[in-house]
C-alpha positions as CSV (number, residue, x, y, z in Angstrom):
1,X,-64.9,-52.3,-89.3
2,X,-63.1,-55.2,-91.0
3,X,-62.8,-57.2,-87.7
4,X,-66.7,-57.6,-87.6
5,X,-66.7,-58.7,-91.2
6,X,-63.9,-61.1,-90.6
7,X,-65.8,-62.6,-87.7
8,X,-68.8,-63.1,-89.9
9,X,-66.6,-65.2,-92.2
10,X,-65.8,-67.4,-89.3
11,X,-69.5,-67.8,-88.6
12,X,-70.0,-68.7,-92.2
13,X,-67.3,-71.4,-91.9
14,X,-69.2,-72.9,-88.9
15,X,-72.5,-72.9,-90.7
16,X,-71.3,-74.0,-94.1
17,X,-73.3,-77.3,-93.9
18,X,-76.5,-75.5,-94.8
19,X,-77.1,-75.8,-98.5
20,X,-78.8,-72.4,-98.9
21,X,-76.3,-70.5,-96.7
22,X,-75.3,-67.0,-97.7
23,X,-73.6,-64.3,-95.7
24,X,-73.7,-60.6,-96.6
25,X,-70.9,-58.6,-95.0
26,X,-71.5,-54.8,-95.3
27,X,-69.6,-51.7,-94.3
28,X,-69.4,-48.1,-95.4
29,X,-65.6,-48.3,-95.7
30,X,-64.3,-49.7,-98.9
31,X,-60.9,-50.4,-97.2
32,X,-62.6,-52.5,-94.5
33,X,-64.5,-54.4,-97.2
34,X,-61.3,-55.1,-99.2
35,X,-59.6,-56.4,-96.0
36,X,-62.5,-58.6,-95.2
37,X,-62.7,-60.0,-98.8
38,X,-59.1,-61.1,-98.5
39,X,-59.9,-63.2,-95.5
40,X,-56.4,-63.0,-94.0
41,X,-55.6,-63.3,-90.4
42,X,-52.3,-63.0,-88.4
43,X,-50.8,-66.1,-87.1
44,X,-52.0,-65.4,-83.6
45,X,-55.6,-66.4,-84.4
46,X,-54.3,-69.9,-83.5
47,X,-54.7,-68.7,-79.9
48,X,-58.4,-68.2,-80.4
49,X,-59.3,-70.8,-83.0
50,X,-59.1,-74.5,-82.4
51,X,-56.6,-76.6,-84.4
52,X,-59.6,-78.5,-85.8
53,X,-61.2,-75.3,-87.2
54,X,-57.9,-74.0,-88.5
55,X,-57.5,-77.3,-90.4
56,X,-61.0,-77.4,-91.7
57,X,-61.6,-73.8,-92.7
58,X,-58.2,-72.0,-93.1
59,X,-55.1,-72.2,-95.2
60,X,-51.7,-71.7,-93.6
61,X,-49.8,-68.9,-95.3
62,X,-46.3,-67.4,-94.7
63,X,-47.6,-64.6,-92.5
64,X,-50.6,-66.2,-90.9
65,X,-53.9,-67.8,-92.0
66,X,-56.4,-67.3,-94.8
67,X,-60.0,-68.3,-94.9
68,X,-60.4,-71.1,-97.4
69,X,-61.8,-70.2,-100.8
70,X,-64.9,-72.4,-100.4
71,X,-65.9,-70.3,-97.4
72,X,-64.9,-67.0,-98.9
73,X,-67.2,-67.7,-101.8
74,X,-70.3,-68.0,-99.6
75,X,-69.7,-64.4,-98.4
76,X,-70.9,-61.4,-100.5
77,X,-69.3,-58.1,-99.4
78,X,-71.1,-54.9,-100.3
79,X,-70.8,-51.2,-99.4
80,X,-73.9,-50.2,-97.3
81,X,-74.8,-47.3,-95.2
82,X,-77.3,-48.7,-92.6
83,X,-79.0,-45.3,-92.3
84,X,-79.3,-44.3,-95.9
85,X,-79.2,-47.4,-98.1
86,X,-82.2,-49.8,-98.7
87,X,-81.9,-52.8,-96.4
88,X,-81.4,-56.4,-97.6
89,X,-84.5,-58.5,-97.1
90,X,-85.5,-62.0,-96.1
91,X,-82.6,-62.4,-93.7
92,X,-82.5,-65.1,-91.0
93,X,-79.9,-63.3,-89.0
94,X,-78.7,-59.8,-88.8
95,X,-75.7,-58.8,-86.7
96,X,-74.7,-55.2,-86.1
97,X,-72.6,-55.8,-83.0
98,X,-70.9,-52.6,-81.9
99,X,-72.3,-50.5,-84.7
100,X,-75.2,-48.8,-83.0
101,X,-73.0,-47.3,-80.2
102,X,-71.6,-44.9,-82.8
103,X,-75.0,-43.5,-83.7
104,X,-77.4,-41.0,-82.1
105,X,-80.5,-42.5,-80.5
106,X,-82.8,-41.5,-83.4
107,X,-80.4,-43.1,-85.9
108,X,-80.2,-46.2,-83.8
109,X,-83.9,-46.6,-83.9
110,X,-84.0,-46.1,-87.7
111,X,-81.4,-48.8,-88.2
112,X,-83.2,-51.2,-85.8
113,X,-86.5,-50.6,-87.6
114,X,-84.8,-51.3,-90.9
115,X,-83.2,-54.5,-89.6
116,X,-86.6,-55.5,-88.2
117,X,-88.0,-55.0,-91.7
118,X,-85.2,-57.0,-93.2
119,X,-85.6,-60.0,-91.0
120,X,-87.7,-63.1,-91.8
121,X,-90.6,-63.6,-89.3
122,X,-88.5,-65.8,-87.0
123,X,-85.3,-63.9,-87.7
124,X,-82.5,-63.3,-85.1
125,X,-80.8,-60.0,-84.3
126,X,-77.4,-59.9,-82.6
127,X,-76.4,-56.7,-80.8
128,X,-73.1,-55.7,-79.1
129,X,-72.6,-55.8,-75.3
130,X,-73.1,-52.0,-75.0
131,X,-76.2,-51.8,-77.3
132,X,-79.9,-52.2,-76.6
133,X,-83.2,-52.3,-78.5
134,X,-84.3,-49.0,-77.0
135,X,-87.9,-48.2,-78.1
136,X,-88.1,-51.5,-80.0
137,X,-87.9,-53.8,-77.0
138,X,-91.5,-54.9,-77.4
139,X,-90.8,-55.9,-81.0
140,X,-88.2,-58.6,-80.1
141,X,-88.1,-61.5,-77.7
142,X,-84.9,-62.2,-75.8
143,X,-83.2,-65.5,-76.9
144,X,-80.0,-64.9,-74.9
145,X,-79.7,-61.8,-72.8
146,X,-76.0,-62.3,-72.0
147,X,-75.1,-62.6,-75.7
148,X,-77.6,-60.0,-76.8
149,X,-79.5,-62.3,-79.2
150,X,-83.1,-61.5,-80.0
151,X,-85.8,-63.1,-82.1
152,X,-88.2,-60.9,-84.0
153,X,-91.7,-60.8,-82.3
154,X,-93.4,-58.4,-84.5
155,X,-92.3,-58.3,-88.2
156,X,-92.7,-55.1,-90.1
157,X,-95.3,-56.0,-92.8
158,X,-95.3,-52.7,-94.7
159,X,-92.6,-51.3,-96.9
160,X,-90.4,-48.6,-95.6
161,X,-91.0,-45.2,-97.1
162,X,-88.2,-42.8,-97.9
163,X,-88.4,-39.4,-96.4
164,X,-85.9,-36.6,-96.6
165,X,-84.8,-35.4,-93.2
166,X,-85.1,-31.8,-92.3
167,X,-81.9,-29.8,-93.0
168,X,-79.3,-29.9,-95.8
169,X,-80.0,-32.3,-98.7
170,X,-76.4,-33.5,-98.4
171,X,-77.5,-35.7,-95.5
172,X,-79.4,-37.9,-97.9
173,X,-82.6,-39.9,-97.5
174,X,-83.7,-41.7,-94.3
175,X,-86.1,-44.5,-93.8
176,X,-88.8,-44.7,-91.1
């Protein structure tokens, strides 16, 4: 939800030094996207964020903190269904922490294949603590097992083809 997108804004703040840095924050919930776009945090983030980072990347407001405009402008928020919408491409990093746990195993594999397709040849994938690569374990190398960070080992070189799943058309297209 919105907390994941807000955390990506903080990552963007840390990596802002890169001249070609762009963050794409996606969610299926328009409400979550609106919250993330606002970049507002309660005052208690000061317990988790150092005073130096608060000073550099946030603006103090009456009810808490807001991510600075310069950082917010590096983040593009878009509605995206990881199962049905075409993936972004040429990504250096994809994070879907605590997203896969809500999907069935076959949908998890489809999402992971799409992220594999979306990543650059040396791209990184971040998973949540309860998530795994499943059948795609051989397609990624472990960078940090504890943090669930993986580097792509075998990029997908062909384009994904759309196929309609069996069953009602209302389920929409899937990618393999």
